[in-house]
LUMKEPA-419001 format. One record per residue: y, z, x of N, C-alpha, C, O in turn. Coordinates in steps of 0.02 Angstrom, whole numbers, padded with zeros to 5 digits, always signed. Layout:
<martors>
YZXYZXYZXYZX/...
</martors>
This chain:
<martors>
-00799-01086+01043-00760-01077+00983-00794-01024+00940-00854-01011+00946/-00754-00992+00897-00782-00944+00849-00791-00977+00781-00762-01029+00767/-00832-00946+00740-00841-00970+00671-00847-00910+00625-00872-00857+00643/-00824-00921+00564-00827-00869+00513-00846-00898+00446-00824-00953+00428/-00888-00863+00409-00905-00879+00341-00884-00821+00297-00902-00763+00311/-00846-00836+00245-00816-00783+00204-00834-00791+00131-00846-00847+00107/-00836-00736+00096-00848-00737+00024-00784-00755-00015-00787-00771-00074/-00727-00751+00020-00664-00768-00013-00622-00813+00033-00634-00816+00093/-00575-00848+00003-00537-00898+00039-00487-00868+00089-00463-00903+00133/-00472-00804+00083-00425-00771+00128-00460-00744+00191-00427-00720+00237/-00526-00748+00193-00567-00724+00249-00558-00649+00259-00560-00624+00316/-00548-00613+00204-00546-00540+00207-00614-00509+00194-00623-00449+00202/-00664-00551+00174-00731-00526+00160-00781-00570+00197-00811-00615+00168/-00790-00556+00261-00831-00599+00305-00905-00586+00292-00928-00529+00295/-00942-00639+00279-01014-00634+00268-01054-00645+00332-01108-00617+00340/-01028-00687+00377-01062-00701+00440-01011-00729+00489-00962-00760+00469/-01023-00718+00554-00978-00744+00605-01015-00749+00670-01070-00722+00678/-00985-00784+00718-01016-00791+00783-00977-00839+00827-00919-00855+00813/-01009-00861+00880-00979-00908+00926-01025-00967+00938-01086-00962+00929/-00996-01023+00957-01035-01084+00971-01000-01122+01026-00940-01115+01037/-01038-01163+01062-01010-01204+01115-01003-01276+01091-01050-01305+01064/-00943-01304+01101-00932-01374+01088-00928-01409+01156-00882-01396+01195/-00977-01452+01170-00981-01481+01237-00991-01556+01233-01008-01584+01180/-00980-01589+01289-00988-01661+01292-01060-01682+01278-01072-01738+01255/-01108-01637+01290-01178-01654+01279-01193-01670+01207-01243-01704+01192/-01151-01646+01161-01159-01659+01090-01097-01690+01059-01083-01682+01000/-01059-01727+01100-00997-01759+01078-00948-01709+01050-00909-01725+01005/-00950-01648+01075-00906-01593+01054-00914-01576+00980-00868-01551+00948/-00974-01590+00953-00991-01569+00885-01025-01501+00890-01076-01494+00925/-00999-01453+00856-01029-01386+00855-01065-01377+00789-01035-01385+00736/-01127-01359+00792-01167-01351+00731-01195-01280+00728-01226-01257+00776/-01183-01247+00672-01207-01178+00663-01257-01176+00605-01244-01204+00552/-01312-01144+00616-01362-01134+00563-01356-01062+00541-01389-01017+00569/-01315-01050+00490-01301-00982+00468-01357-00957+00423-01378-00991+00376/-01382-00899+00438-01437-00868+00399-01414-00805+00365-01361-00777+00381/-01453-00782+00317-01439-00718+00284-01386-00721+00230-01361-00668+00209/-01367-00781+00208-01317-00786+00154-01351-00776+00087-01411-00788+00079/-01313-00755+00038-01340-00744-00029-01351-00811-00064-01311-00857-00054/-01403-00817-00104-01415-00880-00140-01367-00890-00198-01342-00842-00227/-01356-00954-00215-01321-00971-00276-01249-00949-00281-01227-00928-00334/-01212-00955-00226-01142-00935-00230-01100-00977-00182-01126-01005-00134/-01034-00982-00195-00990-01018-00150-00972-00977-00089-00973-00915-00091/-00956-01013-00035-00931-00981+00026-00875-01024+00055-00869-01083+00040/-00835-00992+00097-00783-01027+00135-00798-01018+00209-00826-00967+00230/-00780-01068+00249-00794-01063+00321-00739-01095+00361-00702-01138+00335/-00733-01074+00424-00684-01103+00469-00706-01091+00541-00750-01051+00555/-00674-01129+00586-00685-01121+00657-00622-01094+00689-00567-01106+00664/-00629-01057+00744-00574-01024+00777-00572-01045+00850-00624-01046+00884/-00513-01062+00875-00505-01078+00945-00438-01053+00969-00401-01021+00931/-00422-01066+01032-00358-01043+01060-00298-01072+01023-00244-01043+01023/-00308-01130+00991-00254-01162+00954-00249-01137+00882-00207-01161+00844/-00291-01090+00863-00288-01063+00796-00347-01083+00753-00393-01116+00777/-00346-01065+00689-00403-01081+00644-00402-01154+00623-00349-01185+00619/-00460-01180+00609-00467-01248+00582-00447-01247+00508-00430-01195+00480/-00449-01305+00477-00444-01307+00404-00502-01268+00375-00554-01260+00408/-00494-01244+00315-00547-01205+00282-00595-01251+00246-00574-01293+00206/-00659-01243+00259-00710-01281+00224-00739-01239+00167-00736-01178+00168/-00767-01274+00118-00801-01241+00063-00874-01265+00060-00888-01322+00078/-00918-01222+00038-00987-01242+00028-01018-01196-00025-00984-01153-00053/-01081-01205-00039-01116-01160-00084-01189-01160-00064-01215-01209-00038/-01222-01105-00076-01293-01100-00062-01333-01118-00125-01309-01109-00181/-01392-01143-00115-01435-01160-00171-01458-01096-00206-01468-01044-00173/-01466-01099-00272-01489-01039-00308-01563-01025-00293-01600-01069-00272/-01582-00963-00304-01652-00943-00300-01673-00920-00370-01635-00886-00404/-01733-00939-00391-01754-00920-00458-01724-00965-00511-01719-01025-00501/-01705-00936-00567-01681-00976-00624-01616-01012-00606-01570-00983-00579/-01614-01077-00623-01554-01117-00613-01545-01161-00674-01591-01195-00696/-01485-01160-00703-01474-01195-00766-01452-01267-00756-01471-01310-00795/-01413-01280-00704-01384-01347-00696-01384-01367-00623-01386-01325-00578/-01381-01432-00611-01370-01461-00546-01334-01527-00556-01359-01571-00592/-01277-01535-00525-01241-01598-00528-01226-01621-00456-01198-01583-00417/-01246-01682-00441-01238-01708-00373-01199-01773-00375-01202-01811-00423/-01162-01786-00321-01128-01850-00311-01172-01891-00264-01192-01867-00211/-01186-01953-00282-01233-01995-00244-01195-02051-00210-01155-02086-00241/-01207-02060-00145-01173-02111-00106-01223-02150-00063-01277-02125-00047/-01203-02210-00045-01239-02249+00006-01194-02306+00028-01142-02318-00002/-01214-02341+00082-01183-02405+00102-01107-02399+00109-01070-02430+00071/-01085-02360+00157-01014-02345+00166-00988-02383+00227-00993-02360+00283/-00960-02442+00214-00938-02486+00268-00862-02479+00278-00823-02501+00235/-00842-02449+00333-00773-02431+00347-00726-02491+00342-00672-02485+00313/-00746-02547+00370-00701-02605+00375-00690-02639+00307-00642-02677+00299/-00733-02627+00258-00725-02657+00192-00671-02624+00151-00647-02653+00102/-00651-02562+00169-00599-02530+00129-00601-02454+00135-00638-02427+00176/-00562-02421+00094-00555-02349+00096-00607-02314+00053-00630-02342+00003/-00626-02254+00073-00680-02217+00041-00654-02173-00016-00665-02112-00015/-00619-02202-00064-00589-02163-00118-00641-02122-00157-00626-02067-00179/-00701-02149-00165-00752-02114-00205-00769-02046-00175-00785-01999-00211/-00766-02040-00109-00778-01975-00077-00727-01924-00101-00745-01867-00119/-00664-01943-00102-00611-01896-00122-00617-01879-00196-00606-01821-00216/-00635-01928-00238-00643-01914-00309-00698-01862-00320-00690-01817-00361/-00754-01869-00285-00808-01821-00292-00788-01752-00265-00804-01701-00295/-00753-01752-00209-00732-01689-00179-00687-01649-00225-00688-01588-00224/-00648-01684-00266-00600-01651-00310-00632-01622-00372-00600-01583-00408/-00695-01639-00386-00727-01615-00448-00765-01550-00434-00815-01550-00398/-00741-01496-00462-00770-01431-00449-00841-01424-00478-00879-01381-00455/-00858-01465-00528-00924-01458-00558-00978-01496-00520-01037-01496-00540/-00961-01529-00465-01011-01562-00423-01035-01511-00371-00995-01485-00332/-01100-01498-00372-01128-01446-00329-01139-01469-00258-01128-01431-00210/-01160-01531-00250-01174-01556-00182-01169-01631-00181-01170-01664-00233/-01165-01659-00120-01163-01731-00109-01229-01753-00078-01255-01720-00033/-01254-01809-00102-01314-01840-00074-01295-01908-00045-01268-01950-00081/-01308-01918+00019-01295-01984+00049-01362-02014+00070-01397-01987+00113/-01378-02071+00039-01445-02101+00047-01449-02152+00103-01499-02187+00110/-01396-02156+00144-01402-02198+00203-01348-02250+00209-01311-02264+00162/-01344-02280+00270-01289-02324+00289-01223-02286+00285-01173-02310+00258/-01225-02225+00312-01165-02183+00318-01114-02216+00365-01054-02211+00354/-01140-02250+00416-01100-02294+00458-01133-02362+00460-01190-02370+00438/-01097-02412+00485-01125-02478+00499-01116-02492+00573-01062-02482+00602/-01170-02515+00604-01171-02525+00677-01143-02591+00700-01136-02603+00760/-01126-02635+00653-01111-02705+00670-01044-02713+00706-01000-02671+00702/-01039-02770+00741-00978-02785+00778-00921-02802+00731-00931-02823+00675/-00860-02791+00754-00800-02807+00716-00800-02881+00698-00810-02924+00742/-00789-02897+00635-00785-02966+00613-00850-02997+00591-00852-03054+00569/-00906-02959+00597-00970-02986+00575-00984-02971+00502-00995-03016+00462/-00982-02907+00484-00993-02886+00415-00953-02823+00402-00976-02768+00419/-00893-02830+00373-00865-02891+00343-00840-02940+00395-00833-02924+00455/-00826-03001+00372-00796-03051+00415-00724-03030+00431-00698-02984+00401/-00694-03064+00478-00624-03048+00495-00579-03056+00434-00534-03016+00423/-00592-03108+00393-00551-03120+00334-00560-03065+00282-00513-03049+00245/-00620-03036+00279-00634-02984+00229-00614-02914+00252-00611-02868+00211/-00602-02904+00316-00585-02838+00343-00518-02815+00315-00468-02851+00320/-00517-02755+00288-00455-02728+00259-00408-02709+00315-00428-02677+00364/-00344-02729+00311-00296-02712+00363-00295-02637+00377-00294-02596+00331/-00295-02620+00440-00293-02550+00461-00362-02518+00466-00367-02461+00489/-00414-02553+00446-00481-02524+00449-00521-02555+00507-00573-02585+00497/-00495-02546+00566-00527-02573+00626-00576-02522+00654-00562-02462+00654/-00632-02547+00678-00684-02503+00703-00686-02503+00779-00664-02550+00812/-00713-02449+00807-00725-02444+00878-00798-02421+00887-00822-02381+00848/-00831-02447+00938-00810-02502+00980-00808-02567+00940-00835-02570+00884/-00777-02619+00966-00774-02682+00929-00840-02719+00931-00853-02763+00890/-00883-02703+00979-00949-02734+00984-00999-02693+00943-00984-02638+00920/-01058-02720+00935-01111-02685+00899-01132-02623+00939-01136-02626+01000/-01144-02568+00904-01163-02506+00938-01236-02508+00959-01280-02521+00919/-01248-02495+01023-01317-02492+01048-01329-02432+01092-01386-02411+01100/-01276-02403+01121-01284-02345+01166-01260-02282+01131-01227-02285+01079/-01277-02225+01161-01259-02161+01131-01183-02155+01124-01159-02136+01071/-01146-02171+01176-01073-02164+01172-01043-02211+01120-00994-02194+01087/-01073-02270+01111-01048-02316+01060-01062-02290+00990-01019-02297+00946/-01121-02261+00978-01133-02230+00913-01085-02172+00901-01059-02163+00846/-01074-02132+00953-01025-02077+00947-00957-02104+00927-00925-02076+00882/-00934-02157+00960-00869-02187+00943-00865-02208+00869-00815-02197+00836/-00920-02237+00846-00919-02263+00777-00915-02205+00727-00879-02209+00678/-00953-02151+00739-00948-02093+00695-00878-02064+00696-00852-02044+00644/-00847-02061+00755-00780-02033+00760-00730-02074+00720-00687-02046+00687/-00736-02141+00723-00691-02184+00685-00700-02172+00610-00651-02167+00574/-00762-02169+00587-00774-02158+00516-00742-02093+00493-00718-02088+00436/-00741-02042+00536-00714-01978+00516-00639-01973+00525-00610-01919+00523/-00606-02030+00536-00533-02032+00528-00514-02045+00455-00455-02041+00438/-00562-02062+00413-00548-02075+00342-00536-02008+00307-00579-01964+00307/-00478-02001+00276-00458-01938+00245-00505-01918+00189-00518-01859+00178/-00530-01967+00152-00574-01951+00095-00642-01926+00119-00670-01880+00089/-00668-01955+00173-00731-01930+00201-00722-01859+00227-00765-01817+00217/-00666-01846+00261-00653-01779+00285-00650-01729+00228-00674-01672+00234/-00620-01750+00172-00614-01705+00115-00682-01691+00083-00695-01635+00062/-00725-01741+00080-00792-01730+00054-00830-01681+00099-00862-01635+00075/-00826-01692+00165-00860-01648+00211-00831-01577+00208-00867-01528+00219/-00766-01571+00193-00734-01506+00189-00754-01467+00127-00758-01406+00129/-00765-01503+00071-00771-01468+00007-00842-01466-00022-00854-01428-00068/-00889-01507+00003-00955-01509-00027-01010-01503+00025-01005-01533+00079/-01063-01465+00010-01122-01469+00052-01151-01539+00047-01152-01569-00006/-01176-01565+00103-01200-01634+00106-01272-01637+00129-01291-01608+00180/-01313-01671+00090-01382-01686+00108-01384-01761+00123-01366-01801+00081/-01405-01779+00183-01402-01849+00203-01466-01871+00238-01502-01831+00268/-01478-01937+00234-01533-01968+00270-01510-02038+00291-01470-02069+00256/-01536-02062+00347-01516-02129+00369-01552-02183+00330-01606-02172+00302/-01521-02243+00329-01557-02304+00311-01560-02346+00374-01577-02319+00427/-01545-02410+00372-01552-02450+00433-01489-02453+00476-01495-02455+00537/-01429-02452+00445-01369-02466+00484-01346-02409+00528-01302-02418+00570/-01374-02350+00519-01363-02297+00568-01399-02313+00634-01386-02282+00685/-01444-02363+00632-01482-02384+00691-01467-02457+00707-01430-02472+00754/-01496-02502+00667-01486-02574+00675-01507-02608+00610-01547-02581+00572/-01480-02666+00598-01493-02703+00535-01567-02714+00526-01602-02740+00570/-01593-02695+00466-01663-02704+00448-01710-02671+00499-01757-02702+00524/-01696-02608+00513-01736-02570+00561-01804-02553+00531-01810-02541+00471/-01854-02551+00574-01920-02525+00556-01945-02483+00614-01908-02472+00662/-02007-02458+00611-02029-02409+00660-02026-02434+00732-02009-02395+00777/-02042-02497+00744-02048-02522+00812-02000-02579+00828-02009-02613+00878/-01951-02591+00786-01905-02646+00799-01855-02653+00742-01854-02613+00696/-01813-02704+00748-01762-02716+00696-01741-02789+00699-01736-02818+00753/-01730-02818+00641-01706-02886+00639-01640-02892+00677-01626-02943+00707/-01599-02839+00674-01534-02840+00706-01535-02819+00779-01481-02814+00810/-01593-02808+00809-01596-02790+00880-01623-02848+00920-01678-02873+00908/-01583-02871+00968-01601-02929+01009-01623-02905+01079-01606-02850+01100/-01660-02948+01113-01687-02930+01178-01632-02914+01229-01643-02875+01275/-01574-02945+01221-01519-02932+01268-01481-02868+01253-01432-02852+01287/-01503-02831+01202-01471-02769+01184-01509-02708+01210-01497-02652+01188/-01554-02720+01257-01590-02664+01288-01654-02646+01253-01678-02681+01209/-01681-02589+01272-01744-02564+01246-01734-02534+01177-01690-02492+01166/-01775-02555+01129-01766-02532+01060-01778-02457+01054-01741-02423+01018/-01829-02431+01087-01843-02359+01082-01784-02318+01109-01769-02265+01081/-01752-02341+01161-01694-02306+01188-01635-02310+01139-01598-02262+01132/-01628-02367+01106-01575-02373+01057-01587-02325+00998-01540-02292+00975/-01648-02321+00975-01665-02275+00920-01651-02203+00941-01624-02163+00902/-01669-02186+01003-01657-02117+01027-01582-02102+01027-01562-02047+01008/-01541-02150+01047-01469-02140+01048-01442-02133+00977-01401-02089+00963/-01466-02176+00932-01443-02174+00862-01462-02108+00829-01423-02079+00792/-01523-02085+00842-01546-02022+00813-01504-01963+00839-01485-01920+00800/-01491-01962+00904-01453-01906+00932-01382-01905+00903-01357-01852+00885/-01350-01963+00899-01282-01965+00870-01283-01941+00798-01238-01905+00777/-01334-01960+00761-01340-01939+00690-01348-01863+00686-01314-01830+00648/-01394-01836+00726-01407-01764+00723-01347-01723+00748-01336-01667+00725/-01308-01751+00794-01250-01715+00818-01194-01715+00767-01161-01664+00757/-01182-01771+00733-01125-01777+00688-01139-01756+00616-01093-01741+00579/-01202-01754+00596-01218-01742+00526-01245-01671+00515-01273-01642+00561/-01237-01644+00455-01262-01576+00441-01337-01576+00426-01358-01568+00369/-01376-01585+00478-01448-01588+00472-01479-01542+00524-01459-01543+00582/-01526-01501+00504-01555-01453+00549-01599-01487+00602-01623-01543+00592/-01608-01454+00658-01652-01478+00710-01616-01523+00759-01555-01526+00762/-01657-01559+00799-01630-01604+00849-01656-01674+00837-01691-01687+00788/-01638-01721+00881-01654-01792+00870-01728-01807+00866-01747-01860+00841/-01770-01762+00891-01843-01773+00887-01874-01739+00826-01935-01743+00816/-01833-01707+00786-01857-01675+00725-01867-01727+00671-01828-01774+00665/-01920-01720+00632-01930-01765+00575-01872-01760+00527-01850-01705+00510/-01847-01817+00504-01789-01818+00460-01807-01806+00387-01764-01787+00348/-01871-01817+00369-01890-01805+00299-01897-01730+00288-01923-01693+00330/-01873-01707+00229-01870-01636+00215-01858-01627+00140-01845-01675+00105/-01861-01565+00116-01850-01553+00045-01806-01492+00035-01802-01448+00079/-01773-01490-00023-01728-01435-00041-01744-01414-00112-01748-01456-00157/-01752-01350-00123-01763-01323-00190-01697-01296-00218-01662-01257-00186/-01682-01319-00279-01624-01292-00315-01650-01244-00368-01656-01261-00427/-01667-01184-00345-01698-01135-00389-01762-01163-00418-01800-01197-00384/-01774-01147-00482-01833-01173-00516-01819-01237-00554-01862-01261-00593/-01760-01266-00544-01739-01324-00583-01759-01391-00552-01781-01436-00587/-01751-01397-00486-01760-01462-00454-01784-01454-00382-01768-01405-00349/-01821-01503-00360-01838-01510-00289-01813-01578-00266-01834-01629-00293/-01769-01578-00218-01742-01639-00190-01783-01657-00129-01785-01620-00080/-01816-01714-00132-01859-01737-00077-01823-01795-00041-01808-01846-00072/-01811-01786+00023-01774-01834+00063-01824-01870+00109-01858-01839+00149/-01827-01936+00102-01877-01976+00138-01845-02019+00193-01790-02045+00184/-01881-02026+00248-01862-02073+00301-01904-02136+00291-01963-02138+00310/-01873-02187+00263-01909-02250+00249-01896-02303+00303-01909-02362+00291/-01871-02282+00361-01855-02330+00415-01894-02316+00479-01929-02360+00504/-01888-02256+00506-01913-02244+00573-01980-02208+00575-02017-02213+00624/-01997-02171+00522-02057-02128+00525-02121-02168+00521-02173-02145+00547/-02120-02227+00490-02184-02264+00485-02178-02330+00449-02228-02355+00423/-02119-02359+00447-02110-02423+00411-02140-02480+00451-02127-02488+00510/-02182-02521+00417-02210-02581+00448-02156-02634+00456-02104-02632+00423/-02169-02682+00501-02122-02737+00509-02117-02776+00443-02168-02794+00414/-02056-02788+00420-02049-02824+00357-02082-02893+00360-02080-02927+00411/-02111-02912+00304-02142-02979+00300-02088-03032+00294-02041-03024+00255/-02094-03084+00333-02044-03137+00332-02077-03202+00311-02127-03223+00339/-02049-03234+00260-02075-03298+00236-02069-03350+00292-02018-03353+00327/-02120-03390+00299-02117-03445+00347-02078-03503+00317-02069-03507+00256/-02055-03548+00360-02019-03607+00336-02063-03648+00289-02039-03676+00240/-02128-03653+00306-02175-03691+00264-02181-03659+00195-02184-03694+00144/-02184-03593+00192-02188-03559+00128-02126-03570+00086-02131-03581+00025/-02068-03568+00117-02006-03579+00081-02005-03650+00051-01985-03659-00006/-02026-03699+00091-02028-03768+00067-02076-03773+00007-02061-03806-00043/-02135-03742+00014-02184-03745-00040-02159-03713-00104-02171-03738-00159/-02123-03657-00097-02097-03622-00156-02045-03665-00192-02040-03662-00254/-02006-03702-00155-01955-03745-00187-01986-03807-00218-01957-03836-00263/-02045-03827-00194-02078-03888-00221-02111-03874-00288-02115-03917-00331/-02135-03812-00296-02171-03796-00357-02242-03822-00356-02266-03847-00305/-02276-03817-00413-02344-03843-00420-02395-03806-00378-02388-03746-00365/-02446-03842-00356-02501-03813-00318-02477-03784-00251-02502-03732-00229/-02429-03817-00220-02404-03793-00156-02371-03724-00163-02382-03680-00121/-02332-03716-00216-02300-03651-00228-02352-03598-00244-02345-03541-00221/-02403-03615-00283-02455-03567-00300-02492-03543-00238-02507-03484-00231/-02506-03590-00192-02540-03572-00130-02497-03527-00087-02521-03479-00057/-02432-03543-00083-02387-03501-00044-02381-03431-00073-02381-03382-00036/-02377-03426-00139-02374-03360-00171-02437-03320-00158-02434-03259-00148/-02494-03353-00157-02557-03318-00143-02556-03290-00072-02578-03234-00061/-02531-03329-00024-02526-03305+00045-02480-03244+00049-02497-03194+00082/-02424-03248+00016-02375-03194+00019-02402-03131-00014-02395-03076+00013/-02434-03139-00072-02461-03081-00107-02517-03048-00066-02523-02987-00065/-02557-03089-00033-02611-03061+00008-02582-03020+00066-02608-02966+00083/-02529-03046+00096-02498-03010+00152-02466-02945+00129-02473-02893+00162/-02431-02948+00073-02394-02889+00050-02441-02835+00021-02424-02776+00020/-02501-02856-00001-02547-02807-00029-02594-02778+00024-02641-02741+00008/-02583-02795+00087-02624-02768+00142-02616-02692+00144-02561-02667+00153/-02670-02655+00136-02665-02582+00133-02641-02551+00199-02622-02493+00200/-02643-02590+00253-02619-02564+00317-02543-02561+00320-02515-02527+00363/-02509-02598+00275-02436-02597+00275-02410-02530+00248-02441-02500+00204/-02354-02509+00274-02329-02442+00256-02253-02442+00255-02221-02480+00291/-02225-02398+00214-02153-02386+00217-02138-02315+00243-02085-02303+00271/-02185-02269+00235-02174-02199+00254-02214-02177+00315-02194-02131+00349/-02271-02209+00328-02316-02185+00379-02363-02133+00350-02345-02098+00302/-02422-02126+00378-02474-02083+00350-02453-02010+00350-02466-01974+00302/-02421-01987+00404-02403-01916+00408-02352-01898+00355-02359-01847+00320/-02299-01939+00347-02248-01925+00297-02277-01933+00227-02259-01896+00182/-02320-01982+00217-02350-01992+00152-02391-01931+00130-02389-01911+00072/-02428-01903+00178-02466-01843+00163-02420-01784+00147-02433-01746+00101/-02365-01778+00186-02316-01725+00173-02285-01734+00103-02276-01685+00067/-02269-01796+00085-02240-01810+00019-02288-01790-00036-02268-01759-00086/-02352-01807-00027-02401-01790-00077-02406-01714-00087-02411-01690-00143/-02404-01677-00032-02408-01604-00037-02343-01573-00063-02345-01521-00096/-02288-01604-00049-02223-01576-00067-02204-01590-00139-02150-01569-00162/
</martors>
């Protein structure tokens, strides 16, 4: 397919163009990393194929040097089966919003009828596959279903998007080496993470490949630095889980509760516990 980036909506002033391959290896997602664009200005873009041009997308580049304002739309926890994504369309329609930030749970991996329950599922908002996503093709299917939502398509069409995963792009309560939502009968966890990462990198506007670190930063001129952190896969320790005995002691109160709290505080204050991992923490400190 061909692609074009234009300074005007009629595509009479082309700033960059080229070709890209859409193949099954990337779920037919074509991603272009366009270079050499001017800072701090809007652009229009489209794709070209034998069937004609795609819809026209809009974006803007970050300013360089002095920047007076930055307005962002902030999103998270977007569960398709719970209802329609009206907030995406509302943000897309506001010309004074410069970019969209999605802080995670862009999709939910859960099986149909689990969260939300069957009774809570909005009519017409059925997900595919109906089972929990664990394989690459299943994650691909789930992203494809989410992008049937007109409001999400409009947000992706009209705003540059900075995104990072939370847990549901992988599995419920994911951490570096496991997840509360991953069971032994669901295969190898590392293979599941690899599938989830590849689907994310193929479908989302993020540079690099599935083995690239997801944490990164963006400068909006001299006004702001947006730091995007991976608090799930890069180095998160296994979450601490209260034991049944601790729960009983906390409900009893008195000395038993005090002892249980001391145990919990000692565990949580262990300096070996981490949310970012040493490498990302060092990068954050420098950035």
